[in-house]
N, C-alpha and C positions, 0 to 999 in steps of 0.2 A: 778082324783084329786076329783071327786065329791062323789067318793066312800071313800077316806082319810078322805076327809071333816066331813062325816057322823061318820066315827069310831072315829074321836078324839072329835067330840061335841057332839055326844050321849052316850058316856061313861061320865056321870058326874066325875067320881071319877079319870080318869086319867087327865080331863081337870083341874081339880081343884089342882091335884098335880103339875100340868104344871106351874099354874098361881100364886098359892098363897104363895110358897116360895119366890118368888122373889120382890113380894108385902111386905109382911112382914119384909123381908130383908132391903128394901129401906126405909121403913118407922121407922122402930126400928133400926136397926143395924149403917146406914149411919148418922142418924140424932144424935143418941147419941155419938159415936166415934166423929163426926165432930166438936161437943162442945168439947169432950176431948183431940182429939189430936191438933186440932187447923190447923197448915199447915207443909206441908213436901216439902222437896227437889224432884224435878224431872226434868232432862235434863238442870240442871244447873238454874232452876227457883223455887222460891216457889209459891206453889198451897195452895189452901183449900184444905185439907181433903175430902170433900163431893166430888169435881171436881175429886181427884185421885180415889177414891174408886165406884162410880157410873157405869163408864165401868165394875169393877169387877162385880157389882150386875148384870148388863144387860148380861154379860157372865154367871153367874149362871142361869139364866132364860134360856139361852138356852140350858144347860146341861140339867135341867128339862124338858123342852119340847123334847130334844133328848131322853131323858129316855122313856117318853111316847112314840115315834115312834116307837123305839127299841123295847119296850114291845108290842105294837101291832103286829110286825112282829111276833113275838115269840107265841103270843096266836093265831095267824091263823094258825101257824104250829101245836100247840096242840090241835086245833079245827079241823084239817084236811082240812083247808082250801085250804092250797097248790096244794092239789089234784085235788078240783074242779076248781082252778084258771087255772092250767096247763092242764087240760083238754081243756080249751079254747083256741082259737088264741091270746094269751095275749104275747107279748113281753116283757122279763125281764126287759129290759131298762125301758120300758113304767111305769112296776110297781113302780121301784126304783123312778124313775124320780116324779111318781105321791106323793110318800110318803114325798121324800126333798121337793118339791114345796110346798105342804099344809102345813108341819110342819114349813118351811122356813116363808110362811106368816103368821101362828100361832107367831112365834117369831117375827117377823114385827110388828104386831099388840099388842104384850107382850112391845116391845122396844118403840113404840110410847105413849103408856099409862103409862110405866114407866118415861120416860123422861118428860111428862106433870106432874107426881106427882114431879118428881124432881125439875121442874120449880118453880112449886108452893111453896116448902119447901125450896130450895134454889136460889140463885140469881146467874147462870150461865150467863155471857156475850161471848159466843161462837159466832165468824162469821158466815155467812150463810153458806161459803164455808166449815166450820167444821163438820157444822151440815151434810151438804151433805155427806162428808168424813166418819162421823160416822154411817149413814144410809147403807152408801155402804160397811162399815167396817162388819156392823151388818150382812148383807146379805150373804157375803162371810165367814164369822166365822159360821153363822148358818148351811150352805150346808156342811161346813167342819166336823162339830162336831156331826150333823145327820148322816152323812155319816159312821162317826167312830161307833157310837153307833149303826147303823143298822150292819155295819160288824161284831161288837160283838155278835150283836143278831144270826146272822147266823152261827157263830162258835160256839156257845155252842149248847148242847144236853138236857141240863138238866136245867128248870125253875128255880128251886131254886136257884142253883149254878148261874143262868145268873142275877136272881133278887138281890143276895146277893153282885155279884162283882160291878153291877153298881150303889148300893146305897152303896157301901165302895169306890168305885171307885173316885166318884163326888167329894164329899170334900177332898179327898187326892189331886187329880188334881189342885184342886181349892187352897188349902191352901200350896200346893209344887211350888206354882207360885209367882211371886211379885204381887200377887191381891191385899190385904189388905196394903202391909208394899212395901217399896221401895227393890229393888234387893239388894242395898247396905247393908243393915241391916239385911240381912238372914244370917243366918249360912252357913260357909263355903259348908258344903255335899248338904245343899236345894239349896244352889247357883248354884252348878255343876248339882243337879239332875233337876232343873228348865229347862236346855237347852234342857233336852227330853221330856219335859212335853208340848204337846199341846196346852195346857191351857195358858202357859206363851205368846204365839204367837197371840192366841187370843185376850188375854189383852191388850197386846204391840200394835195390829192394833187398837183395840177400844178406848184406852186412846190415842194414838199419833193422830188419828184422831180427837179426841175431842180436843184435846189441841195443835196440829200441824196443821192440814189438812192433805191432800192429799199428800204432800211434804214430811210428817214425818212417813205416814202410810203405802206408797205403797209398801216397802218391804217385810211388815208383810202382806199384801194382797196376795202378789205373792206366799209367803210360805203357805198360808192357801188354795190359789187356788189348790196349788200342792198336798196338803193333802186331799183336796176334791176329785181330779182327780183320787189320785191312790186309794183311797176309793172307790169310785164306780166302777172303775173297780175290784178290790179285790171282791168286793160284788156281781158283777156279775156272774164272775168267781164261787165263793162259792155258788150263787144259781143255777146255771148250775151241779155242782157236786151233790147238795143236790137231784135237780129234776131228774137226771139218777138215784136217789136210790129209788123213789116212785114207 
C-alpha cells in the first residue's frame, strides 16, 4: 500500500489528471446547467438538476482515478518492474489489493472534497443515512471500476492502444448511461445499450444512495460487488498467465 501511495503521489501528472477533471466539471458543468435545466423528474419526484448530476460527476472522478491506476500498472510492465516484483515472494493478490485499496482511498478523498464543494455551492438537504449510503456506494463503485481498468491494463500489450482505448472509453461509458439526463429521455438505442454499460449501475447506485438511502441503493451495490469480485478473479488469472511468460 505504501508503494502504491508513492506511485500515485510522486507522479504529479497522473495525480493532477485524476483530480482536476472532477473539480472542473463540478464547478463549471453542474453550476451552469443547474441554472439552465432547473428540475428533472426521477423516481416519480421532481429534484434539482444539481442533485441529479452530482453523483455522475463523482463517478467521473472515479473513472479518472481508475485510469491512473490502470496506467501505473501498464507503466510497471513497460519498465520491466514486473520481472523485479515477481522475483520476490510477493503474492499477486497482495499486489492487486494494494492498488485497489490505495486508489479507493484516493477516490474517497476526492469524493469528500467534491461533496464539500457541492455543499458550498448548492443546498443539499439529504438525511444522515443518505450520506452514509452515498459514501458506502462510492466505496463499492470505486473498487468495481478500478478492477475493470486494471483488468484492461492486463489484457493490452501495446501502451498506445491502451491509452487511446481508456481515454475514448471513459466519455463513451459516461454519456451512454443516464448520467446527465434521465433514462426516459434517452434515445431507444442508447437506452438499450445503457443496460450493458457498467457506469449505469454505478450512477444508479450513487444517485439512489443520495436520494433514497440504503433502501434504494442496495440492489445496485450488489451488482457492483459482483463486478468487483469477477474483475479481481480475472485480474489474478491474467497476471498468472503473464508471469509464466516472463
